[in-house]
Kinemage of the C-alpha trace (Angstrom):
@kinemage 1
@onewidth
@group {chain A} dominant
@subgroup {mainchain}
@vectorlist {calphas} color= white
{ca met a 1} P -130.268 -178.207 28.884
{ca glu a 2} L -131.208 -179.888 25.397
{ca phe a 3} L -133.938 -178.858 23.520
{ca glu a 4} L -135.483 -181.510 21.299
{ca phe a 5} L -137.091 -180.395 17.218
{ca gln a 6} L -139.449 -182.120 15.399
{ca asp a 7} L -138.347 -180.171 11.717
{ca glu a 8} L -135.222 -180.944 11.021
{ca ser a 9} L -134.864 -177.344 9.794
{ca leu a 10} L -135.631 -175.608 13.079
{ca his a 11} L -131.811 -177.255 14.041
{ca gln a 12} L -130.393 -174.219 12.597
{ca met a 13} L -130.744 -171.133 15.405
{ca arg a 14} L -129.442 -167.942 14.196
{ca ala a 15} L -128.355 -166.111 17.224
{ca thr a 16} L -128.841 -161.831 16.067
{ca ile a 17} L -128.769 -159.369 18.012
{ca asn a 18} L -131.956 -157.088 17.973
{ca val a 19} L -130.542 -153.155 18.094
{ca thr a 20} L -133.450 -151.162 17.772
{ca pro a 21} L -133.555 -151.282 22.107
{ca leu a 22} L -129.834 -150.239 21.898
{ca ile a 23} L -131.008 -147.657 19.902
{ca asp a 24} L -133.442 -146.342 22.224
{ca val a 25} L -131.313 -146.000 25.209
{ca leu a 26} L -128.803 -143.824 23.115
{ca leu a 27} L -131.155 -141.533 21.273
{ca val a 28} L -132.234 -140.825 25.420
{ca leu a 29} L -128.837 -140.481 26.615
{ca leu a 30} L -128.264 -138.205 23.702
{ca val a 31} L -131.360 -135.956 24.938
{ca ile a 32} L -130.460 -136.048 28.385
{ca phe a 33} L -127.063 -135.078 28.000
{ca met a 34} L -128.196 -132.128 25.308
{ca met a 35} L -130.243 -130.657 27.976
{ca val a 36} L -128.386 -131.589 30.673
{ca thr a 37} L -124.928 -129.526 29.541
{ca pro a 38} L -126.117 -125.217 28.911
{ca leu a 39} L -127.287 -125.743 32.869
{ca leu a 40} L -123.972 -127.089 33.821
{ca thr a 41} L -122.545 -123.936 32.418
{ca lys a 42} L -124.520 -121.509 34.474
{ca ala a 43} L -121.806 -118.645 35.184
{ca met a 44} L -118.658 -117.730 33.619
{ca ser a 45} L -116.159 -116.597 36.628
{ca ser a 46} L -114.837 -112.724 36.101
{ca asp a 47} L -112.381 -110.573 37.959
{ca leu a 48} L -113.278 -107.044 37.804
{ca pro a 49} L -110.985 -104.729 38.873
{ca gln a 50} L -111.925 -102.692 41.391
{ca arg a 51} L -113.172 -98.285 40.751
{ca val a 52} L -110.461 -96.494 41.462
{ca glu a 53} L -110.613 -92.566 41.601
{ca ser a 54} L -108.324 -91.313 38.456
{ca thr a 55} L -106.673 -88.005 38.958
{ca pro a 56} L -106.837 -85.207 36.420
{ca ser a 57} L -104.976 -86.505 33.171
{ca arg a 58} L -101.883 -84.124 32.653
{ca ser a 59} L -102.032 -81.015 31.012
{ca gly a 60} L -100.654 -80.247 27.134
{ca his a 61} L -97.770 -78.913 28.519
{ca asp a 62} L -95.786 -81.983 30.491
{ca gln a 63} L -96.704 -84.189 26.703
{ca leu a 64} L -93.568 -84.023 24.405
{ca val a 65} L -94.264 -84.112 20.927
{ca leu a 66} L -91.680 -84.317 17.663
{ca ser a 67} L -93.512 -83.101 14.443
{ca met a 68} L -92.830 -82.963 11.461
{ca thr a 69} L -94.219 -80.636 8.381
{ca ala a 70} L -95.345 -81.303 5.321
{ca asp a 71} L -92.040 -78.667 4.101
{ca gly a 72} L -89.375 -81.365 5.967
{ca ser a 73} L -89.260 -78.762 9.286
{ca tyr a 74} L -88.997 -79.906 12.462
{ca leu a 75} L -90.619 -78.923 15.613
{ca leu a 76} L -90.469 -79.978 19.197
{ca asn a 77} L -93.436 -78.899 21.300
{ca gln a 78} L -93.725 -76.066 19.407
{ca glu a 79} L -89.763 -75.145 18.770
{ca arg a 80} L -88.505 -75.375 15.363
{ca leu a 81} L -85.580 -77.052 14.961
{ca thr a 82} L -83.423 -78.610 12.443
{ca leu a 83} L -81.987 -82.594 11.474
{ca gly a 84} L -78.646 -81.996 13.060
{ca gln a 85} L -80.336 -79.747 16.001
{ca leu a 86} L -82.512 -82.829 16.982
{ca ser a 87} L -81.211 -85.139 18.054
{ca ser a 88} L -79.072 -83.222 20.550
{ca arg a 89} L -81.905 -81.511 21.487
{ca leu a 90} L -84.400 -84.698 21.921
{ca arg a 91} L -81.431 -86.472 24.352
{ca glu a 92} L -81.261 -82.679 26.573
{ca val a 93} L -84.986 -82.720 26.881
{ca leu a 94} L -85.466 -86.292 27.394
{ca ser a 95} L -82.689 -86.807 30.395
{ca ala a 96} L -84.239 -83.569 31.809
{ca arg a 97} L -87.049 -85.623 31.928
{ca gly a 98} L -86.131 -88.683 34.023
{ca gly a 99} L -88.875 -91.412 33.928
{ca arg a 100} L -91.457 -90.052 31.653
{ca arg a 101} L -89.559 -91.018 28.214
{ca leu a 102} L -92.209 -90.897 26.413
{ca val a 103} L -92.903 -89.157 22.957
{ca phe a 104} L -95.067 -88.691 20.272
{ca val a 105} L -94.762 -88.290 16.653
{ca asn a 106} L -96.712 -86.174 14.612
{ca ala a 107} L -96.572 -86.136 11.091
{ca ala a 108} L -97.901 -84.777 8.285
{ca asp a 109} L -100.206 -87.081 6.073
{ca ser a 110} L -98.469 -86.406 2.669
{ca leu a 111} L -95.259 -87.725 4.455
{ca pro a 112} L -93.429 -90.905 3.068
{ca tyr a 113} L -94.063 -93.831 5.540
{ca gly a 114} L -89.807 -93.681 5.685
{ca ser a 115} L -89.595 -90.395 6.967
{ca val a 116} L -91.598 -91.116 9.700
{ca val a 117} L -89.824 -94.513 10.270
{ca gln a 118} L -86.272 -92.651 10.948
{ca leu a 119} L -88.171 -89.934 12.770
{ca met a 120} L -89.467 -93.035 15.179
{ca asp a 121} L -85.955 -94.256 14.821
{ca leu a 122} L -84.799 -91.095 16.019
{ca cys a 123} L -86.708 -91.029 18.681
{ca arg a 124} L -84.731 -93.947 19.997
{ca ser a 125} L -81.410 -93.166 19.864
{ca ala a 126} L -82.302 -89.957 20.926
{ca gly a 127} L -83.523 -92.255 24.576
{ca ala a 128} L -87.564 -91.970 24.269
{ca gly a 129} L -88.862 -95.483 25.819
{ca his a 130} L -91.702 -95.653 24.370
{ca val a 131} L -92.635 -93.505 21.084
{ca gly a 132} L -96.731 -93.312 20.136
{ca leu a 133} L -97.787 -91.644 17.107
{ca val a 134} L -100.337 -88.845 16.795
{ca leu a 135} L -103.388 -90.029 14.758
{ca glu a 136} L -105.739 -86.784 15.197
{ca pro a 137} L -105.067 -83.262 14.529
{ca leu a 138} L -103.248 -81.732 17.690
{ca arg a 139} L -105.873 -79.236 19.475
{ca pro a 140} L -104.824 -75.986 21.895
{ca pro a 141} L -105.110 -76.969 24.976
{ca gly a 142} L -108.593 -76.349 26.701
{ca his a 143} L -109.912 -76.963 22.696
{ca asn a 144} L -112.497 -79.373 23.056
{ca glu a 145} L -114.671 -79.601 20.248
């Protein structure tokens, strides 16, 4: 198809793309996606454990607590021991306990960090499977405040 132009200046046509409708379409799509996206994530799947009736916690007599006082003395469940006796007595008690090899370490706040770490290492070398730290003062069994 051929066009005839009367004016010579009209012979030069420029091809330009009008981007305004394209921007309008993109904005409409953006709004649609922004409104639909929250609807796609309605719920999050979660696998909650079933309720299990718990047995009463074990008494304080069943726990093994190794204490170190501020003056440097050692107590294994209120039994005063020297450092030389402590390792052998701890091995003896842990072997008698079978699979329950949890030892709680209760150290005075004034003790240096290195002393507490050495006490924990002593527990591990004596055969303790897990070593826990007591962060609050111990209360006698049955004494709740």
